C-alpha positions as CSV (number, residue, x, y, z in Angstrom):
1,M,2.4,-9.1,48.4
2,T,3.1,-6.3,45.9
3,P,3.0,-7.6,42.3
4,A,6.2,-7.2,40.3
5,P,6.2,-4.3,37.9
6,P,5.8,-5.2,34.2
7,R,9.0,-5.8,32.3
8,Q,10.2,-2.9,30.3
9,G,11.7,-3.3,26.8
10,L,15.0,-1.9,25.5
11,P,15.2,1.9,24.9
12,L,14.9,1.4,21.1
13,R,12.8,3.6,18.9
14,F,10.7,2.1,16.2
15,G,9.6,3.6,12.9
16,Y,7.8,2.5,9.8
17,G,8.6,3.1,6.1
18,T,6.3,5.1,4.0
19,N,7.0,2.8,1.1
20,G,4.8,0.4,2.9
21,F,1.9,2.9,2.8
22,S,1.7,3.3,-1.0
23,N,-2.1,3.6,-0.9
24,H,-2.2,6.4,1.7
25,S,-1.4,10.1,1.5
26,L,1.6,11.2,3.5
27,D,-0.6,13.0,6.0
28,D,-2.8,10.0,6.5
29,T,0.3,7.8,6.9
30,L,1.7,10.0,9.6
31,T,-1.7,10.1,11.4
32,V,-1.9,6.3,11.4
33,L,1.7,5.9,12.7
34,T,1.2,8.5,15.3
35,D,-2.0,6.9,16.5
36,L,-0.4,3.5,16.7
37,G,2.4,4.9,18.9
38,Y,5.4,4.8,16.5
39,D,8.5,6.9,17.4
40,G,9.3,7.9,13.8
41,V,9.0,7.4,10.1
42,A,11.3,6.4,7.3
43,L,10.2,8.7,4.5
44,T,10.8,7.5,0.9
45,L,10.9,10.5,-1.4
46,D,8.6,9.6,-4.2
47,H,5.7,10.6,-6.4
48,A,3.1,10.2,-3.7
49,H,5.1,11.1,-0.6
50,L,7.1,14.3,-1.0
51,N,8.5,14.4,-4.6
52,P,11.7,16.5,-4.3
53,F,11.2,17.7,-7.9
54,D,7.7,19.2,-7.3
55,A,7.1,23.0,-7.4
56,G,6.4,24.4,-3.9
57,L,8.8,21.9,-2.3
58,A,10.0,24.3,0.3
59,R,6.5,25.0,1.5
60,R,5.6,21.3,1.7
61,V,8.8,20.5,3.6
62,S,8.1,23.3,6.1
63,A,4.5,22.0,6.6
64,L,5.8,18.4,7.0
65,R,8.4,19.5,9.6
66,A,5.6,21.2,11.6
67,H,3.5,18.0,11.3
68,L,6.4,15.8,12.5
69,D,7.2,18.1,15.3
70,E,3.6,18.3,16.5
71,A,3.3,14.5,16.3
72,G,6.6,13.9,18.0
73,L,7.9,11.8,15.1
74,A,11.5,11.5,14.2
75,V,12.4,11.0,10.5
76,V,15.0,9.4,8.3
77,V,15.0,10.1,4.5
78,E,15.0,7.1,2.2
79,T,15.9,7.3,-1.5
80,G,14.8,4.0,-2.9
81,A,11.9,5.2,-5.0
82,R,11.5,2.8,-7.9
83,Y,10.4,4.9,-10.8
84,L,10.9,8.5,-9.8
85,L,13.8,9.2,-12.1
86,D,12.8,6.9,-15.0
87,P,9.3,5.7,-15.7
88,W,10.5,2.7,-17.6
89,H,13.4,1.3,-15.6
90,K,13.2,0.5,-11.9
91,H,15.8,2.3,-9.7
92,E,17.5,3.9,-12.7
93,P,19.7,5.8,-13.3
94,T,22.2,5.2,-10.5
95,L,25.7,6.4,-9.6
96,L,26.9,3.4,-11.7
97,T,25.1,4.3,-14.9
98,G,27.5,4.6,-17.8
99,D,25.8,7.7,-19.2
100,D,27.1,10.9,-17.6
101,D,23.7,12.6,-17.7
102,G,22.1,9.7,-15.9
103,R,24.6,9.8,-13.1
104,K,24.1,13.5,-12.8
105,R,20.4,13.0,-12.4
106,R,20.9,10.5,-9.6
107,L,23.4,12.7,-7.8
108,D,21.0,15.7,-8.2
109,F,18.3,13.6,-6.6
110,L,20.5,12.5,-3.7
111,E,21.6,16.0,-3.1
112,R,18.0,17.2,-3.1
113,A,17.3,14.4,-0.6
114,A,20.1,15.7,1.6
115,T,18.7,19.2,1.5
116,V,15.2,17.9,2.4
117,A,16.7,16.0,5.3
118,A,18.5,19.0,6.6
119,D,15.3,21.1,6.4
120,L,13.3,18.3,8.2
121,G,16.0,17.8,10.9
122,A,16.2,14.2,9.7
123,E,18.5,11.7,11.5
124,A,19.9,10.2,8.3
125,V,19.6,9.9,4.5
126,S,19.8,6.4,3.2
127,L,21.1,5.4,-0.2
128,W,22.5,2.4,-2.2
129,S,24.8,1.7,-5.1
130,G,22.4,0.3,-7.7
131,I,23.0,-2.7,-10.0
132,L,26.2,-2.7,-12.1
133,P,25.1,-2.3,-15.7
134,D,26.2,-4.9,-18.3
135,D,28.2,-2.3,-20.2
136,V,30.2,-1.0,-17.2
137,P,33.3,-3.0,-16.1
138,E,33.3,-3.7,-12.3
139,D,36.5,-1.8,-11.5
140,H,35.1,1.2,-13.5
141,G,31.8,0.9,-11.6
142,W,33.6,1.1,-8.3
143,R,35.4,4.3,-9.5
144,L,32.1,5.9,-10.6
145,L,30.5,5.0,-7.3
146,A,33.4,6.4,-5.2
147,D,33.3,9.6,-7.2
148,G,29.6,10.1,-6.8
149,C,29.7,9.3,-3.1
150,A,32.6,11.6,-2.5
151,R,30.6,14.5,-4.0
152,L,27.6,13.5,-1.9
153,V,29.7,13.4,1.3
154,D,30.9,16.9,0.6
155,T,27.2,18.0,0.3
156,A,26.3,16.1,3.5
157,E,29.2,17.7,5.5
158,R,28.2,21.1,4.3
159,L,24.5,20.6,5.3
160,G,25.3,18.8,8.5
161,V,23.5,15.6,7.3
162,Q,24.4,12.0,8.2
163,L,24.4,9.5,5.3
164,G,23.7,5.8,5.7
165,F,24.8,3.6,2.8
166,E,22.8,0.4,2.5
167,P,24.2,-2.9,1.1
168,E,21.4,-4.3,-1.1
169,P,21.3,-7.9,-2.4
170,G,22.1,-7.9,-6.2
171,M,23.7,-4.5,-6.2
172,L,27.4,-3.7,-6.6
173,V,27.5,-3.0,-2.9
174,G,25.6,-6.0,-1.7
175,T,27.3,-7.1,1.5
176,L,29.0,-5.6,4.5
177,N,32.4,-6.4,3.0
178,D,31.4,-4.3,0.0
179,F,30.3,-1.4,2.2
180,E,33.6,-1.6,4.2
181,R,35.5,-1.5,0.9
182,L,33.6,1.7,-0.2
183,H,34.0,3.3,3.2
184,A,37.7,2.7,3.2
185,T,38.1,4.0,-0.3
186,L,36.5,7.2,0.7
187,G,38.8,7.7,3.7
188,R,36.2,6.5,6.2
189,P,34.3,9.8,6.4
190,R,32.1,10.3,9.5
191,A,29.3,11.7,7.3
192,L,29.0,8.3,5.6
193,G,27.7,5.6,7.9
194,L,25.9,2.3,7.4
195,T,22.2,1.6,6.8
196,L,21.8,-1.9,8.0
197,D,18.8,-3.9,6.8
198,I,18.3,-6.8,9.3
199,G,16.6,-9.0,6.7
200,H,19.4,-8.6,4.3
201,C,21.8,-10.0,6.8
202,Q,19.7,-13.2,7.1
203,C,19.3,-13.4,3.3
204,L,22.9,-12.9,2.2
205,E,25.6,-12.5,4.9
206,P,27.7,-15.6,5.9
207,D,27.7,-14.6,9.6
208,P,24.7,-14.7,12.0
209,V,22.6,-11.6,12.1
210,V,23.7,-10.7,15.6
211,E,27.3,-10.8,14.5
212,C,26.5,-8.5,11.5
213,V,25.0,-6.0,13.9
214,L,27.9,-6.0,16.2
215,R,30.5,-6.0,13.4
216,D,29.8,-2.5,12.2
217,G,27.9,-1.2,15.2
218,P,29.9,2.1,15.5
219,L,29.1,2.9,11.9
220,L,25.3,2.4,12.1
221,A,23.4,5.5,10.9
222,N,20.1,3.8,10.1
223,V,18.4,0.4,10.6
224,Q,15.7,-1.2,8.6
225,I,13.9,-4.3,9.9
226,E,11.7,-7.1,8.7
227,D,11.8,-10.9,8.6
228,M,13.5,-12.8,5.8
229,R,14.7,-16.3,4.8
230,R,18.2,-17.4,3.9
231,G,18.9,-16.9,0.2
232,V,15.6,-15.3,-0.6
233,H,15.4,-11.5,-0.9
234,E,11.7,-11.1,0.1
235,H,10.7,-8.7,2.8
236,L,8.4,-10.7,5.1
237,M,6.1,-9.9,8.1
238,F,7.7,-10.8,11.4
239,G,7.3,-14.4,12.2
240,E,7.1,-15.5,8.6
241,G,10.9,-15.8,8.1
242,E,13.8,-17.2,10.0
243,I,15.2,-14.4,12.2
244,D,15.3,-14.6,16.0
245,F,14.6,-11.0,16.8
246,P,15.2,-10.5,20.6
247,P,19.0,-11.1,20.4
248,V,19.2,-8.9,17.3
249,L,17.5,-6.0,19.2
250,A,19.8,-6.6,22.1
251,A,22.8,-6.4,19.8
252,L,21.6,-3.0,18.6
253,T,21.6,-1.8,22.2
254,E,24.9,-3.4,22.9
255,C,26.6,-1.4,20.1
256,G,25.1,1.8,21.3
257,Y,22.7,2.4,18.4
258,S,20.2,5.1,19.2
259,G,18.6,5.8,15.8
260,L,15.3,4.6,14.4
261,V,14.6,1.0,13.7
262,S,12.2,1.2,10.9
263,V,9.9,-1.6,9.5
264,E,10.5,-2.2,5.8
265,L,7.5,-3.9,4.1
266,P,7.4,-2.1,0.8
267,R,5.0,-4.5,-1.0
268,S,2.3,-4.6,1.7
269,G,0.5,-1.3,1.2
270,H,-2.8,-3.0,0.7
271,A,-2.8,-3.9,4.5
272,A,-0.5,-1.2,5.8
273,P,-2.5,-0.1,8.9
274,Q,-3.0,-3.7,10.1
275,L,0.7,-4.7,9.4
276,A,1.9,-1.5,11.1
277,R,-0.1,-2.3,14.2
278,Q,1.1,-6.0,14.3
279,S,4.7,-5.0,13.6
280,L,4.9,-2.5,16.5
281,A,3.3,-5.0,18.9
282,F,5.8,-7.7,17.8
283,L,8.8,-5.4,18.1
284,R,7.8,-4.2,21.5
285,E,7.4,-7.7,22.8
286,A,10.7,-8.7,21.2
287,S,12.3,-5.6,22.8
288,T,11.1,-6.8,26.2
289,L,12.5,-10.3,25.6
290,A,15.7,-8.8,24.4
291,T,16.6,-7.6,27.9
292,D,17.6,-11.2,28.7
293,Y,20.4,-11.0,26.1
294,V,21.9,-7.6,26.9
295,G,25.5,-8.1,28.1
296,R,25.8,-11.6,26.9
297,L,26.4,-11.2,23.2
298,R,30.0,-10.3,22.8
């Protein structure tokens, strides 16, 4: 009797965020991810991993693109560096900052990120709103954010780059409702899609994670993934939180998402190679189990 062929997982592509490799050089990070069998990398522009303000950036970007092409790694560009723009204040300034010069510095950074993404052939550039400052009224904050995003959309359209806006717990745009409000305010531009963090859905959204994926599926530009618990914004290794991953992965397939699904463990650089290995094994197994859910979620 001929044995049955092994089950195949869904045609999802998995990446890993460089913010989880804080103790590695970028070249070493890419080598580890390539050797483990990842399909791509979520590259956070930061001091250690391709600072967009460094001299010789064009040369470094060209060399990086050659490395990515040779390794067969896709790339998305992440802009969540903690202290790149201000050594004293995490994630500041933002597009919500009351100071004009601060907002200009953030917009300059985001436009540089879009240019780097275009030169790398990146699939998306991810960004978020930031926390509303105490001295900025909420309605004014929304106006500032919409103005900055409109400028960035113009840049993205000129460069042919796809943006992915990420709702982040604690920020002005913290939920899917907030993202949908911003998207509608801007006229629903095609250049601005959604970066969906799977853990954030478990943490904050009122609906189940699968429903969150299906809700804005056509707008997905980028996906981040990790485990998380309800009401606690802590990025956890798979199996340490509360998320049932096979139906979530099936939902990504159901809505036609074809981009990278990138592991987001930014505080685990001390064990990055081991966690990257374990994460990919977990996601591949979950992808195989997810085939049982395809076609049964809607």
